[in-house]
Steps between C-alpha positions, in 0.01 A plus 500: 500500500600854585272775623484827306709653778769233464504540122572870542754447779702237313449637149874537433553134594202375304632644175847353553540194280706320765241556776153568362191356661645154578810648661300746707285211620816318611607807696158526662513134601856515629631545852843655561667490840751774581762424763575845635296818453808718483725644231423232242162375623347847519530598131447140386172475689376830359556390142355153561188656652474740209545210257199321647667206673198368688663408829808646666665377817731718711746353750667758726526535877644852496350845557545803275797716597604844378812352337278275285346794316817565298414199281180325619257722314188305595513675840455860612608698805163435661578125492808523723458255786225298331553134407622486142246234406216720627615819329587322175163323486318831536697649212465196275126469546467874446678449168290200396197404709435194282799306632540310827795563732601249766744601771748298701664724763763239583863432421547221249732233634603152401233356729202687351617563143330205331165575662523866395590440133264206448217559253625822340547537125835673543720646776704820483773512762633846578627416848822646635679192637658199336351269763150609403573481127629145533203397715260645242680327214507161672129529583411597142694203363326266745154639423552539125440877501690726256725755672623842402792598722609864503761690699653849502795676656696819435444555124442140390205264475458131428188308409428157361216259435535147639266215422619183669848426367730690501392677817626802690712272720688391188604866470560564872571172679494648850481833678834684493654562844507881483268628224461868417173661602325810371512639854879480496586587139191689380284473190379760252125536545389489137681167455242338727224623272685369196562157649147470636350602167720248318393229745134583431567501125672162521204368699247623244705344217509168683132500595373577148777292336622786282839480331769237555517319832765673716514235772858446613618838373633772729516864393736742670459876470787738571329839518824688557665376179156469335543139397276196509627144463314168491658164583375143529515322835659156481316229693710372789507118469528479878246769591315379814183681391447422132740222398233236558216702343 
């Protein structure tokens, strides 16, 4: 049951045929873990909180820096120097006091990844290193947790939903030796908001089971040429993470 306050807050969801009362209940009962409270995690967490996802988890061991404010709109100048998990939690609970926010001010690694992702309804990975992305993916496969992986750089974004097999490692078998970073090549700020919002939208679709299942599909956005392209990921028959799943 929803309170009168919740009915008013989520009115636009409740009248949507694909969400309605049952879908909003699924959102309220769900827990979404965000790996990274930065360019992608910041806007994604705001929209998930606004959507009424009952429990959010934030993994980030960084502090807010002035250079973050170009794209990480969950933070303000007054937050510079504060732990991102602390500042983000304050903003999220100010947006929706009915949700719970759990913080993990640590760096996700291969050794702690399974423990961190265990028990969540869905994970959104917006981390900025291939090593972390692969560790998150492997842990999600092992724990049976759906994963949305999202990345940005320059003017392009990529995001995909993975549910077991194929997995992200089928797309990226191992970390490249010299990957580009946003620090080195830059990224347009509004692209982070776009990718984070799309990640939140994909999460809501998956949680309420609206529309066709997009597991195993990767969407690439080229904001400079203004093009979006979706492709299917082929399962690697020799993938060390999901081949036996």
